[in-house]
OpenMM code with the backbone's topology and positions (N, CA, C; nanometers):
from openmm import Vec3, app, unit

residues = "UNK UNK UNK UNK UNK UNK UNK UNK UNK UNK UNK UNK UNK UNK UNK UNK UNK UNK UNK UNK UNK UNK UNK UNK UNK UNK UNK UNK UNK UNK UNK UNK UNK UNK UNK UNK UNK UNK UNK UNK UNK UNK UNK UNK UNK UNK UNK UNK UNK UNK UNK UNK UNK UNK UNK UNK UNK UNK UNK UNK UNK UNK UNK UNK UNK UNK UNK UNK UNK UNK UNK UNK UNK UNK UNK".split()
positions = [
    Vec3(-1.3096, -1.9572, 0.0471),
    Vec3(-1.3076, -1.8788, 0.1707),
    Vec3(-1.1692, -1.8196, 0.1891),
    Vec3(-1.1617, -1.6935, 0.2286),
    Vec3(-1.0339, -1.6254, 0.2484),
    Vec3(-0.9711, -1.6622, 0.3816),
    Vec3(-0.8486, -1.6198, 0.3960),
    Vec3(-0.7770, -1.6436, 0.5211),
    Vec3(-0.8285, -1.5480, 0.6283),
    Vec3(-0.7989, -1.5787, 0.7545),
    Vec3(-0.8410, -1.4849, 0.8613),
    Vec3(-0.7847, -1.3438, 0.8413),
    Vec3(-0.6619, -1.3354, 0.7914),
    Vec3(-0.6026, -1.2032, 0.7670),
    Vec3(-0.6792, -1.1286, 0.6589),
    Vec3(-0.7205, -1.1994, 0.5535),
    Vec3(-0.7990, -1.1350, 0.4485),
    Vec3(-0.9322, -1.0852, 0.5032),
    Vec3(-0.9915, -1.1617, 0.5932),
    Vec3(-1.1178, -1.1208, 0.6544),
    Vec3(-1.0987, -0.9931, 0.7363),
    Vec3(-0.9879, -0.9839, 0.8086),
    Vec3(-0.9592, -0.8632, 0.8867),
    Vec3(-0.9402, -0.7443, 0.7934),
    Vec3(-0.8693, -0.7653, 0.6831),
    Vec3(-0.8498, -0.6555, 0.5864),
    Vec3(-0.9833, -0.6073, 0.5303),
    Vec3(-1.0720, -0.7020, 0.5001),
    Vec3(-1.2042, -0.6646, 0.4491),
    Vec3(-1.2819, -0.5846, 0.5532),
    Vec3(-1.2733, -0.6263, 0.6795),
    Vec3(-1.3413, -0.5527, 0.7862),
    Vec3(-1.2844, -0.4116, 0.8000),
    Vec3(-1.1530, -0.4012, 0.7902),
    Vec3(-1.0902, -0.2694, 0.7993),
    Vec3(-1.1311, -0.1812, 0.6817),
    Vec3(-1.1393, -0.2388, 0.5627),
    Vec3(-1.1821, -0.1606, 0.4457),
    Vec3(-1.3239, -0.1084, 0.4665),
    Vec3(-1.4071, -0.1882, 0.5301),
    Vec3(-1.5464, -0.1492, 0.5499),
    Vec3(-1.5632, -0.0468, 0.6611),
    Vec3(-1.4755, -0.0526, 0.7632),
    Vec3(-1.5038, 0.0303, 0.8785),
    Vec3(-1.3922, 0.1177, 0.9319),
    Vec3(-1.2789, 0.1229, 0.8626),
    Vec3(-1.1666, 0.2006, 0.9144),
    Vec3(-1.1185, 0.2980, 0.8070),
    Vec3(-1.1483, 0.4242, 0.8288),
    Vec3(-1.1135, 0.5282, 0.7298),
    Vec3(-0.9633, 0.5360, 0.7068),
    Vec3(-0.8854, 0.5237, 0.8126),
    Vec3(-0.7397, 0.5306, 0.7977),
    Vec3(-0.6892, 0.4179, 0.7087),
    Vec3(-0.7403, 0.2971, 0.7277),
    Vec3(-0.6978, 0.1828, 0.6454),
    Vec3(-0.7366, 0.2056, 0.4989),
    Vec3(-0.8585, 0.2553, 0.4760),
    Vec3(-0.9023, 0.2822, 0.3380),
    Vec3(-0.8124, 0.3860, 0.2715),
    Vec3(-0.7800, 0.4914, 0.3474),
    Vec3(-0.6938, 0.5963, 0.2924),
    Vec3(-0.5563, 0.5397, 0.2577),
    Vec3(-0.5011, 0.4577, 0.3478),
    Vec3(-0.3709, 0.3964, 0.3225),
    Vec3(-0.3762, 0.3038, 0.2013),
    Vec3(-0.4848, 0.2287, 0.1899),
    Vec3(-0.4978, 0.1364, 0.0761),
    Vec3(-0.5036, 0.2131, -0.0555),
    Vec3(-0.5765, 0.3237, -0.0562),
    Vec3(-0.5847, 0.4069, -0.1769),
    Vec3(-0.4479, 0.4668, -0.2106),
    Vec3(-0.3784, 0.5113, -0.1084),
    Vec3(-0.2452, 0.5683, -0.1275),
    Vec3(-0.1498, 0.4618, -0.1840),
    Vec3(-0.1564, 0.3415, -0.1302),
    Vec3(-0.0729, 0.2301, -0.1763),
    Vec3(-0.1016, 0.2010, -0.3244),
    Vec3(-0.2286, 0.1980, -0.3600),
    Vec3(-0.2676, 0.1719, -0.4989),
    Vec3(-0.2168, 0.2822, -0.5917),
    Vec3(-0.2222, 0.4056, -0.5448),
    Vec3(-0.1738, 0.5189, -0.6255),
    Vec3(-0.0242, 0.5060, -0.6513),
    Vec3(0.0531, 0.4712, -0.5461),
    Vec3(0.1970, 0.4527, -0.5638),
    Vec3(0.2253, 0.3365, -0.6588),
    Vec3(0.1484, 0.2311, -0.6457),
    Vec3(0.1669, 0.1135, -0.7327),
    Vec3(0.1436, 0.1513, -0.8790),
    Vec3(0.0393, 0.2297, -0.9040),
    Vec3(0.0095, 0.2747, -1.0404),
    Vec3(0.1220, 0.3620, -1.0951),
    Vec3(0.1700, 0.4547, -1.0136),
    Vec3(0.2780, 0.5432, -1.0576),
    Vec3(0.4047, 0.4629, -1.0869),
    Vec3(0.4336, 0.3630, -1.0049),
    Vec3(0.5510, 0.2791, -1.0288),
    Vec3(0.5349, 0.1974, -1.1560),
    Vec3(0.4143, 0.1499, -1.1829),
    Vec3(0.3887, 0.0750, -1.3060),
    Vec3(0.4107, 0.1622, -1.4282),
    Vec3(0.3683, 0.2872, -1.4183),
    Vec3(0.3878, 0.3802, -1.5295),
    Vec3(0.5366, 0.4037, -1.5547),
    Vec3(0.6126, 0.4168, -1.4486),
    Vec3(0.7569, 0.4364, -1.4646),
    Vec3(0.8246, 0.3113, -1.5208),
    Vec3(0.7837, 0.1950, -1.4738),
    Vec3(0.8490, 0.0719, -1.5187),
    Vec3(0.8150, 0.0386, -1.6636),
    Vec3(0.7089, 0.0993, -1.7159),
    Vec3(0.6721, 0.0766, -1.8552),
    Vec3(0.7651, 0.1510, -1.9520),
    Vec3(0.8393, 0.2465, -1.9007),
    Vec3(0.9311, 0.3233, -1.9848),
    Vec3(1.0572, 0.2425, -2.0128),
    Vec3(1.1119, 0.2602, -2.1305),
    Vec3(1.2341, 0.1889, -2.1675),
    Vec3(1.3547, 0.2393, -2.0896),
    Vec3(1.3574, 0.3691, -2.0692),
    Vec3(1.4705, 0.4297, -1.9984),
    Vec3(1.4180, 0.5409, -1.9093),
    Vec3(1.4726, 0.5465, -1.7892),
    Vec3(1.4314, 0.6505, -1.6960),
    Vec3(1.5398, 0.7581, -1.6860),
    Vec3(1.4947, 0.8813, -1.6806),
    Vec3(1.5875, 0.9917, -1.6571),
    Vec3(1.6352, 0.9835, -1.5124),
    Vec3(1.7347, 1.0640, -1.4790),
    Vec3(1.7826, 1.0670, -1.3403),
    Vec3(1.6699, 1.1053, -1.2446),
    Vec3(1.5888, 1.2022, -1.2860),
    Vec3(1.4773, 1.2456, -1.2021),
    Vec3(1.3749, 1.1332, -1.1850),
    Vec3(1.3483, 1.0610, -1.2929),
    Vec3(1.2525, 0.9508, -1.2852),
    Vec3(1.3064, 0.8363, -1.1992),
    Vec3(1.4358, 0.8120, -1.2057),
    Vec3(1.4954, 0.7089, -1.1208),
    Vec3(1.4828, 0.7471, -0.9735),
    Vec3(1.5072, 0.8734, -0.9438),
    Vec3(1.4928, 0.9206, -0.8064),
    Vec3(1.3469, 0.9107, -0.7617),
    Vec3(1.2555, 0.9440, -0.8502),
    Vec3(1.1129, 0.9343, -0.8195),
    Vec3(1.0730, 0.7887, -0.7959),
    Vec3(1.1282, 0.6987, -0.8731),
    Vec3(1.0989, 0.5563, -0.8558),
    Vec3(1.1418, 0.5087, -0.7162),
    Vec3(1.2605, 0.5480, -0.6750),
    Vec3(1.3103, 0.5109, -0.5422),
    Vec3(1.2205, 0.5709, -0.4343),
    Vec3(1.1836, 0.6969, -0.4514),
    Vec3(1.0972, 0.7644, -0.3543),
    Vec3(0.9623, 0.6940, -0.3440),
    Vec3(0.9039, 0.6600, -0.4581),
    Vec3(0.7733, 0.5939, -0.4593),
    Vec3(0.7798, 0.4551, -0.3944),
    Vec3(0.8867, 0.3824, -0.4198),
    Vec3(0.9017, 0.2498, -0.3588),
    Vec3(0.9084, 0.2603, -0.2073),
    Vec3(0.9807, 0.3599, -0.1584),
    Vec3(0.9910, 0.3792, -0.0129),
    Vec3(0.8558, 0.4180, 0.0466),
    Vec3(0.7855, 0.5078, -0.0215),
    Vec3(0.6537, 0.5495, 0.0266),
    Vec3(0.5558, 0.4325, 0.0266),
    Vec3(0.5578, 0.3550, -0.0809),
    Vec3(0.4686, 0.2397, -0.0920),
    Vec3(0.4948, 0.1407, 0.0210),
    Vec3(0.6201, 0.1149, 0.0493),
    Vec3(0.6560, 0.0230, 0.1564),
    Vec3(0.6135, 0.0775, 0.2928),
    Vec3(0.6336, 0.2072, 0.3141),
    Vec3(0.5927, 0.2691, 0.4408),
    Vec3(0.4427, 0.2547, 0.4620),
    Vec3(0.3659, 0.2784, 0.3563),
    Vec3(0.2202, 0.2674, 0.3655),
    Vec3(0.1794, 0.1221, 0.3911),
    Vec3(0.2449, 0.0291, 0.3236),
    Vec3(0.2135, -0.1124, 0.3446),
    Vec3(0.2414, -0.1519, 0.4896),
    Vec3(0.3528, -0.1049, 0.5436),
    Vec3(0.3852, -0.1330, 0.6839),
    Vec3(0.2777, -0.0773, 0.7771),
    Vec3(0.2298, 0.0433, 0.7490),
    Vec3(0.1255, 0.1044, 0.8318),
    Vec3(-0.0047, 0.0241, 0.8232),
    Vec3(-0.0358, -0.0245, 0.7037),
    Vec3(-0.1554, -0.1070, 0.6869),
    Vec3(-0.1431, -0.2363, 0.7676),
    Vec3(-0.0267, -0.2967, 0.7641),
    Vec3(-0.0065, -0.4222, 0.8367),
    Vec3(-0.0133, -0.4011, 0.9875),
    Vec3(0.0304, -0.2857, 1.0347),
    Vec3(0.0171, -0.2546, 1.1778),
    Vec3(-0.1310, -0.2508, 1.2160),
    Vec3(-0.2127, -0.1885, 1.1332),
    Vec3(-0.3566, -0.1842, 1.1600),
    Vec3(-0.4172, -0.3242, 1.1588),
    Vec3(-0.3726, -0.4080, 1.0661),
    Vec3(-0.4235, -0.5460, 1.0587),
    Vec3(-0.3870, -0.6204, 1.1869),
    Vec3(-0.2612, -0.6101, 1.2286),
    Vec3(-0.2179, -0.6794, 1.3512),
    Vec3(-0.2951, -0.6291, 1.4736),
    Vec3(-0.3161, -0.4988, 1.4798),
    Vec3(-0.3922, -0.4428, 1.5920),
    Vec3(-0.5356, -0.4972, 1.5925),
    Vec3(-0.5968, -0.5037, 1.4759),
    Vec3(-0.7335, -0.5556, 1.4657),
    Vec3(-0.7382, -0.7041, 1.5020),
    Vec3(-0.6365, -0.7787, 1.4622),
    Vec3(-0.6328, -0.9216, 1.4955),
    Vec3(-0.6174, -0.9436, 1.6457),
    Vec3(-0.5434, -0.8576, 1.7109),
    Vec3(-0.5210, -0.8747, 1.8549),
    Vec3(-0.6467, -0.8426, 1.9352),
    Vec3(-0.7359, -0.7628, 1.8778),
    Vec3(-0.8607, -0.7285, 1.9444),
    Vec3(-0.9582, -0.8458, 1.9393),
    Vec3(-0.9527, -0.9220, 1.8307),
    Vec3(-1.0476, -1.0334, 1.8129),
    Vec3(-1.0041, -1.1565, 1.8805),
] * unit.nanometer
topology = app.Topology()
chain = topology.addChain("A")
for resn in residues:
    res = topology.addResidue(resn, chain)
    for name in ("N", "CA", "C"):
        topology.addAtom(name, app.Element.getBySymbol(name[0]), res)
């Protein structure tokens, strides 16, 4: 059995379009970061892109957690 927070996330995935969009965006950033980290050496542009992607990924994660907290406060 999952934690109460996991249950809220599952409910949001099922019924909240904004949460689903954020989750997809987070996964996309994670994939792009994995592709960059697989390289032996990053160019200056790739290093800048890596920093940008990390910031975006974190921003999206924060937004997802706000939705989770809001949903938890309703229940």
